[in-house]
C-alpha positions, 0 to 999 in steps of 0.5 A: 493532554492529562485526563481529569477524572473525579473519585470514584463514585462520582466518576463511573468510567463504565457509564459511558460504555453502558449502551451501544448508543452511549459506546457511539457517543463517546468513540474517539475514532471510527473507520469509514469506507473513505479510509481504504485503498484496496490492493489487487494483483494483475496478470496476463490473460482473459477471465482469469481469476488464479488464487494466491495460495498462502493469501486466502480469498485473494486472487491474480486477475486479468485485466477484464477481471480488474476492471469489474473489481474497479467498477465493484469498488467504486460502487462500494464507495473505495476512493482508490484501487492500487495496481501490482502486476504479475510479470511473465518471467519472460519479460523480467531482464537485467535492464528492467525495461518491461518496467517503463513499457507504455503497453505493459500490464500495469499501463493497460490496466490503468487506462482500461480502469479509468475508462470503465470507472472513472471516478476511482483514483488508480494508484500505482507501484513504482519498483523495479522488482516485477520486471527485475530477473534478479528480484530487486527493486533496483539495478544489481551491479556486481552483487550492489543495488546501485542507487543513481541508475535506478532513480533514472529508471523508476523516473521513467517509470512514473512517466509512463504510469502518469501518461497511462493516466495513474492519479497516485504515483506510489514509489516503493523502492526506497532509492535516495532521491527517488521522490525529488526525480519523480516529481521533477519530471512530473512537473516537467512534463505537465503531471503536476496534479499527479500525486506522490504517495511515498512508501517513505518507511518501508522496513525490511520485513518478514511479513512481505512474503506472501505478497512475493508470491502473488507478484512472482518475486519469491523464486527471482529474489537473490539476497535480501533487501536490508541495504535499502529497506529500513532496519526493524529496531529503527524509528528515528530513521523513519522521520528523517526519511518522511522529512526528506521525501516531504522536502523533495515533493510527497503529498502523502507518505506511508509506513509499511508494514502496518500492525508491527509498526503502529508506533511509527505511524504514530510518530509520523503523523504527530510530527508531521501532520500530513496525510499518513497511511499504513499498508496492512501487508500480505503477512498480517493479512494471511495470518488473520485469515489462517486464524479465522479459517481454523475457527480460532478467531472471529474474521470479521471482528479481528479484520476491522479491529485491526484496521481501527488500530491504524486509525487510532495510531493516527493514520488517515487510510490504510491500504488493505485486501480486506477493502472489499469486505470492509466496504460491505460491512460498513455500507450495510 
């Protein structure tokens, strides 16, 4: 689109900025509660609200408190909550069998949330890192993160979550062929209506540090994830990955991290026109909160501005730890 503008002073572009009413009328992008997915961290125990030191205001929550959070989110109108487990180190093994245990932390949480807050969609994480003694998203054999054996395990994990009542499966592992395996299994097992929101373009980023603290993966991780997560220098590759996942049966796609990858969000949305999400990851959240706590920025203003940037880039929704606070502001 080529803008058509009369010469000054016939055109004074400040006219439509003169009052709040005029600014509201001509605003091109808006943020609503419907755009939010709230990521929450689970842990064992009862009545536990354990602060994540690198993410001010974020807690690891026992199941009873996660259920309360889900009911809060439902009351605020937040459409979905996404579950990430802090797994007892004693349950982390090389075979990662806890990942598809029907009574693991995530699967118990799904059932309890769906019983207490049936109107909120429950999204899960599908990757082996919370259960892997090596801290990787896939099985490690002779120092290599192997693909096909990992996909078989991820399919078992997917089915366990679907049987527990998950609405949205979120594969974050970046293994080749996992969407095809998951979609085929879901169809075969009678879970045709379970959606897949694929982490299609997930970069090997330095922004994930606080998240790994939150799920207890930082100390376990051996090496890095560069053989399966994307190189930050690539963007055409992201389009190939998104196209592949859509062809294999993904219903929605995600770009991760967020703010540093808005160009990828825009390219994905304009190229494919599919539901496109971004994850405002732990490092982004932590930087905003650290600056706000030091008095260097206005927390609410920067929070809202950062989320509006995702909408401007073409995203249909955002996973953000700010979700409850944003919902409260938008509802007020």
